[in-house]
C-alpha positions as CSV (number, residue, x, y, z in Angstrom):
1,M,43.4,1.8,-29.8
2,E,39.9,1.7,-28.4
3,I,38.5,-1.7,-29.9
4,F,36.5,-3.9,-27.6
5,I,34.6,-7.1,-28.2
6,K,30.7,-7.0,-27.4
7,G,29.7,-10.4,-28.7
8,T,31.1,-13.7,-30.2
9,G,29.7,-16.4,-32.1
10,I,31.8,-19.8,-32.3
11,I,31.3,-23.1,-34.1
12,S,34.3,-25.2,-33.6
13,P,35.0,-29.0,-32.8
14,Q,33.8,-28.3,-29.3
15,K,30.5,-27.0,-27.8
16,T,31.2,-23.5,-28.0
17,T,27.8,-22.3,-29.8
18,D,26.6,-21.4,-26.1
19,N,27.9,-18.3,-25.1
20,S,27.0,-18.7,-21.2
21,V,29.5,-21.5,-20.7
22,F,33.1,-21.8,-21.6
23,L,34.6,-25.4,-22.4
24,N,32.8,-27.1,-19.7
25,D,31.8,-30.4,-21.6
26,I,34.7,-31.4,-23.8
27,V,34.5,-33.2,-26.7
28,T,36.7,-36.4,-27.6
29,H,36.8,-36.9,-31.4
30,E,37.6,-40.5,-32.6
31,K,38.8,-39.7,-36.0
32,D,41.9,-38.1,-36.9
33,V,40.3,-35.0,-38.1
34,L,38.4,-32.7,-35.8
35,N,35.0,-31.6,-37.4
36,C,32.5,-29.1,-35.9
37,V,30.0,-29.7,-33.6
38,E,27.2,-28.3,-35.5
39,P,24.1,-26.8,-33.8
40,S,20.4,-27.0,-34.7
41,Y,20.1,-24.4,-37.6
42,K,16.4,-24.0,-37.7
43,E,16.4,-21.5,-35.1
44,Y,18.3,-19.1,-37.1
45,I,18.1,-20.1,-40.7
46,N,14.7,-20.5,-42.6
47,P,14.7,-24.6,-43.2
48,I,13.7,-23.7,-47.0
49,Q,16.8,-22.0,-47.6
50,L,18.9,-24.4,-45.5
51,R,18.6,-27.3,-48.2
52,R,20.7,-24.7,-50.8
53,M,23.4,-24.0,-48.3
54,S,26.6,-25.8,-48.0
55,R,27.8,-27.0,-44.4
56,L,30.2,-24.1,-44.0
57,I,27.6,-21.3,-45.4
58,K,25.4,-22.5,-42.7
59,M,27.8,-22.4,-39.8
60,S,28.7,-18.9,-40.8
61,I,25.3,-17.5,-41.0
62,C,24.6,-19.1,-37.8
63,A,27.6,-18.1,-36.1
64,S,27.2,-14.6,-37.1
65,K,23.6,-14.3,-35.7
66,V,24.7,-15.7,-32.4
67,C,27.4,-13.1,-32.1
68,L,25.0,-10.1,-33.3
69,K,22.3,-11.3,-30.9
70,E,24.7,-11.4,-27.8
71,A,25.9,-7.9,-28.8
72,G,22.4,-6.5,-29.4
73,I,23.6,-5.3,-32.7
74,E,20.9,-5.8,-35.7
75,N,22.8,-4.2,-38.3
76,P,26.5,-4.0,-38.3
77,G,28.3,-1.3,-39.9
78,A,30.8,-3.7,-41.8
79,I,31.4,-7.3,-42.3
80,I,34.7,-8.6,-42.9
81,S,35.8,-11.9,-42.9
82,G,39.3,-13.7,-43.3
83,T,39.6,-17.5,-44.6
84,G,42.7,-19.5,-45.8
85,L,41.0,-21.7,-48.3
86,G,37.4,-20.5,-48.5
87,L,34.4,-23.2,-49.5
88,V,36.6,-26.2,-49.8
89,E,33.5,-28.7,-50.2
90,D,31.9,-26.4,-53.0
91,T,35.3,-26.1,-54.8
92,E,35.8,-30.1,-54.6
93,K,31.9,-30.6,-55.9
94,F,32.7,-28.4,-58.9
95,L,36.2,-29.9,-59.9
96,N,34.6,-33.3,-59.5
97,S,31.5,-32.0,-61.8
98,V,34.0,-30.7,-64.3
99,L,35.6,-34.4,-64.4
100,D,32.5,-36.3,-64.2
101,Y,30.5,-34.2,-67.1
102,K,34.0,-33.6,-69.4
103,E,33.5,-30.1,-68.8
104,Q,29.8,-30.2,-70.2
105,F,26.4,-29.5,-69.0
106,L,27.8,-27.7,-65.7
107,T,25.7,-26.0,-63.0
108,P,27.1,-22.7,-61.9
109,T,26.0,-23.1,-58.2
110,S,29.1,-24.9,-56.6
111,F,31.6,-22.6,-58.7
112,I,29.6,-19.5,-57.5
113,Q,29.6,-20.8,-53.9
114,S,33.3,-21.6,-53.9
115,T,34.7,-18.2,-54.1
116,H,36.3,-16.8,-50.9
117,N,34.2,-14.0,-50.2
118,T,30.8,-16.0,-50.5
119,I,30.7,-16.2,-46.6
120,S,30.6,-12.4,-46.1
121,G,28.2,-12.2,-49.0
122,Q,25.9,-14.5,-47.7
123,V,26.2,-13.4,-44.0
124,A,25.2,-9.9,-45.7
125,I,22.3,-11.1,-47.4
126,A,20.9,-13.0,-44.3
127,L,21.3,-9.8,-42.5
128,Q,20.0,-7.4,-44.9
129,C,23.3,-5.4,-44.5
130,F,24.5,-3.3,-47.4
131,N,27.3,-1.7,-45.5
132,Y,31.0,-2.1,-46.3
133,N,32.0,-6.0,-47.1
134,N,35.4,-7.5,-47.5
135,T,37.2,-10.8,-47.8
136,Y,40.4,-11.4,-47.0
137,S,42.6,-14.4,-47.9
138,H,46.3,-14.1,-47.0
139,R,47.1,-17.9,-45.7
140,G,48.2,-17.5,-42.2
141,F,47.1,-14.0,-42.0
142,S,43.9,-14.1,-43.6
143,F,41.8,-13.4,-40.1
144,E,44.2,-11.1,-38.7
145,S,44.1,-8.9,-41.9
146,A,40.2,-8.9,-41.3
147,L,40.7,-8.1,-37.7
148,L,43.0,-5.0,-38.4
149,D,40.9,-3.7,-41.2
150,A,38.0,-3.7,-38.6
151,M,39.7,-2.0,-36.1
152,L,41.0,0.5,-38.4
153,L,37.5,1.1,-39.7
154,I,36.2,1.7,-36.1
155,H,39.3,4.1,-35.3
156,D,38.8,6.1,-38.3
157,K,35.3,6.5,-37.3
158,D,34.0,4.9,-40.7
159,A,31.6,2.6,-38.8
160,E,30.4,2.5,-34.8
161,N,30.7,-1.3,-35.1
162,A,31.9,-4.2,-37.3
163,L,31.2,-7.8,-37.5
164,V,34.6,-9.7,-38.3
165,G,34.6,-13.5,-39.3
166,G,37.3,-16.1,-39.4
167,F,36.4,-19.5,-41.1
168,D,37.8,-22.7,-42.8
169,E,36.7,-26.1,-43.1
170,I,38.2,-29.6,-43.8
171,T,37.0,-32.2,-46.1
172,E,37.8,-35.8,-46.3
173,Q,39.6,-35.2,-49.8
174,H,41.5,-32.3,-48.3
175,H,42.5,-34.4,-45.5
176,S,43.9,-37.2,-47.6
177,I,45.8,-34.7,-49.5
178,L,47.2,-33.5,-46.3
179,K,47.9,-36.7,-44.9
180,K,50.3,-37.5,-47.8
181,T,52.6,-34.5,-46.3
182,K,54.3,-34.3,-42.8
183,W,51.6,-31.7,-42.1
184,V,49.4,-34.4,-40.6
185,K,50.8,-36.9,-37.9
186,K,50.8,-40.4,-39.6
187,E,49.7,-42.5,-36.5
188,K,46.4,-42.2,-34.8
189,V,46.7,-39.9,-32.2
190,N,44.3,-38.7,-28.7
191,H,43.7,-35.5,-30.0
192,L,43.5,-34.3,-26.1
193,D,46.9,-35.7,-25.2
194,L,48.6,-33.9,-28.5
195,L,51.4,-32.7,-26.9
196,H,52.3,-36.1,-25.7
197,Y,53.2,-37.2,-29.0
198,K,57.0,-36.2,-29.7
199,T,56.6,-36.7,-33.8
200,P,55.9,-34.6,-36.8
201,G,52.6,-33.2,-37.8
202,T,49.7,-32.4,-35.9
203,V,45.7,-32.8,-36.2
204,D,43.5,-31.1,-38.7
205,G,40.8,-29.1,-37.6
206,E,38.1,-26.2,-38.8
207,G,36.1,-23.8,-37.1
208,V,34.0,-20.8,-37.8
209,S,34.3,-17.5,-35.4
210,F,32.5,-14.0,-35.6
211,F,33.3,-11.0,-33.2
212,A,31.4,-8.1,-32.9
213,L,33.8,-5.2,-32.6
214,T,32.7,-1.6,-31.1
215,G,34.8,1.4,-30.2
216,K,33.4,2.0,-26.8
217,R,33.5,-0.2,-23.6
218,E,29.9,-1.1,-22.9
219,E,27.9,-3.5,-20.2
220,G,28.9,-7.1,-21.0
221,T,31.8,-6.3,-23.1
222,Y,34.3,-9.2,-23.3
223,A,37.8,-7.5,-23.2
224,Q,39.8,-4.9,-25.3
225,I,41.8,-5.6,-28.0
226,K,44.7,-3.5,-27.1
227,N,46.5,-4.0,-30.4
228,I,47.6,-6.9,-32.8
229,S,50.9,-7.5,-34.6
230,T,52.2,-10.0,-37.1
231,L,55.5,-11.3,-38.2
232,Y,56.6,-13.0,-41.5
233,K,59.3,-15.9,-41.5
234,P,61.4,-14.8,-38.6
235,K,65.1,-16.1,-38.9
236,D,65.3,-17.4,-35.5
237,F,64.0,-17.3,-32.0
238,K,65.6,-14.0,-31.0
239,E,63.9,-12.2,-33.7
240,I,60.6,-13.4,-32.1
241,E,61.6,-12.4,-29.0
242,N,62.7,-8.9,-29.9
243,H,59.5,-8.5,-31.7
244,I,57.3,-9.5,-28.5
245,E,59.4,-6.9,-26.5
246,K,58.9,-4.2,-28.9
247,F,55.2,-5.0,-29.5
248,L,54.7,-4.8,-25.6
249,A,56.6,-1.8,-25.1
250,E,54.6,0.3,-27.9
251,N,51.5,-0.7,-25.8
252,G,53.0,0.2,-22.3
253,V,53.1,-3.2,-21.2
254,S,56.0,-5.3,-20.0
255,K,56.4,-9.3,-20.0
256,N,56.0,-9.1,-16.4
257,D,52.6,-7.5,-16.7
258,L,51.2,-10.4,-18.4
259,D,49.0,-12.7,-16.4
260,L,48.4,-15.2,-19.3
261,V,50.1,-16.2,-22.0
262,V,48.1,-18.1,-24.8
263,L,50.1,-20.1,-27.2
264,G,49.6,-22.0,-30.4
265,L,51.2,-25.4,-29.6
266,N,49.8,-28.0,-32.1
267,G,52.2,-31.1,-31.0
268,N,54.5,-30.6,-34.4
269,T,57.8,-31.4,-33.2
270,D,58.9,-29.6,-36.2
271,T,57.2,-25.8,-35.4
272,D,56.7,-25.9,-31.7
273,G,60.2,-24.8,-30.4
274,I,59.5,-21.4,-30.1
275,Y,56.8,-21.9,-27.9
276,Y,58.9,-24.0,-25.5
277,H,61.8,-21.7,-25.6
278,L,59.4,-18.6,-24.9
279,T,58.1,-20.8,-21.6
280,E,61.4,-21.6,-20.8
281,N,63.5,-18.8,-21.3
282,Y,61.5,-15.6,-21.8
283,F,58.2,-15.4,-20.1
284,N,57.4,-16.0,-16.2
285,T,53.8,-16.3,-16.3
286,N,50.6,-18.7,-16.7
287,Y,50.3,-20.7,-19.9
288,A,47.5,-21.9,-22.0
289,Y,46.8,-23.8,-25.1
290,F,44.0,-24.6,-27.5
291,K,44.8,-26.7,-30.6
292,H,44.2,-30.0,-29.1
293,L,40.9,-29.0,-29.0
294,C,39.8,-27.4,-32.4
295,G,43.0,-28.6,-34.6
296,E,45.0,-26.7,-36.7
297,Y,43.6,-24.5,-39.7
298,H,44.7,-21.4,-41.4
299,T,42.4,-19.2,-39.4
300,V,42.8,-21.1,-36.3
301,G,44.0,-17.3,-34.6
302,A,40.2,-16.4,-34.4
303,F,39.7,-19.6,-32.1
304,A,42.7,-18.3,-30.1
305,L,41.3,-14.8,-29.7
306,W,37.9,-16.2,-28.5
307,F,40.0,-18.5,-25.9
308,G,41.7,-15.5,-24.8
309,V,38.7,-13.1,-24.3
310,K,36.8,-15.8,-22.7
311,C,39.5,-16.5,-20.4
312,I,39.1,-12.8,-19.1
313,K,35.6,-12.4,-19.2
314,H,35.1,-15.7,-17.0
315,Q,38.4,-15.0,-15.0
316,T,39.6,-18.7,-15.5
317,V,41.4,-20.8,-17.7
318,P,39.6,-24.5,-18.2
319,E,41.9,-26.9,-16.7
320,I,42.1,-29.0,-20.1
321,A,43.8,-25.8,-21.5
322,I,46.4,-25.2,-19.0
323,F,49.9,-25.9,-20.1
324,N,51.8,-26.0,-16.8
325,K,49.6,-27.2,-14.5
326,Q,52.4,-27.7,-11.9
327,T,53.3,-23.9,-11.7
328,F,50.0,-22.5,-12.7
329,T,48.9,-20.2,-9.9
330,N,45.4,-18.7,-9.8
331,K,45.3,-14.6,-10.0
332,P,43.2,-12.2,-11.9
333,I,43.4,-12.2,-15.4
334,K,43.8,-8.6,-16.6
335,N,46.8,-8.9,-19.4
336,V,46.5,-11.3,-22.0
337,L,49.1,-12.1,-24.9
338,V,47.8,-14.6,-27.5
339,Y,51.0,-15.8,-29.6
340,N,50.2,-18.2,-32.7
341,H,51.8,-19.0,-35.7
342,F,50.7,-21.1,-38.9
343,K,53.7,-23.4,-40.2
344,N,56.3,-21.0,-38.8
345,I,55.7,-18.6,-41.3
346,N,52.9,-16.3,-40.4
347,H,53.3,-15.4,-36.8
348,S,50.6,-13.1,-35.2
349,F,50.2,-11.5,-31.6
350,Y,47.2,-10.3,-29.8
351,L,47.3,-8.1,-26.6
352,L,44.0,-8.2,-24.8
353,N,43.2,-6.2,-21.7
354,Q,40.3,-6.7,-19.4
């Protein structure tokens, strides 16, 4: 499938808004949750409108405009987004007002803005784009579903290009709920040394990622998305190996052709086993990981895709993200496999090509 990434717009817990650099200045978070490093919005959004927007809406409109500006696209042929939980902050505001006002005298704003498709709608209004608009909320497959929709839309000539996004946010209330489960580490950790803590749980994160997809290679193109694949609830490591083998073979690539494998290691001893198994028993190449920089959330696959295509464009892997520094070798980065899973339920694979 001839699908190329022409532009990106990323707001994350790292300084990723500036597309001219690639993780040059690493941000260390003192809290046990990784919140986004937000840019100045006045350059992208009318200050009067800013006051009425929630944090996630502001980040999404800003990221989408950064992405389209880099791609040189004024009005995309489609806007497609994926989100696991939607606008959590607005949902909490509405539910709290229901309790505070005993279900009376409620303003509808927070409820209207709490729906999952709000971001796609708000971005379309900001861009004055009246083309195909869709939002997917499929837990750990949310972004992958949006990406596949866009790829098929371009492949079938229904659109010349598409704006694809993945977004999720973390709030204090939601984080406090997660801390009561095994999903978040109970002890205080340094997120940059996340893999050194051999305990259950990970660190929460959030992020907004947008990509401009086109059907032809142009000057400034990041990389080709050769194909994507998903796997739901595999029985064991062998099933995952077989799935990877088949996925690569279908796209004319062997595991020996891969120059880099990007893995979704998150420091959780309950779910990281498959990544270590693949590095020790299956692949023989360079490895990178990324969740110590952005945290874990439903659509973190969007950050993983950004990381993979930036490695190809810049022909380098940031030292902070190298998994096997002792065996890492400097070589051209042409074929990249990104493998990530969410809670060992939703497994996703991106095959990228220079």
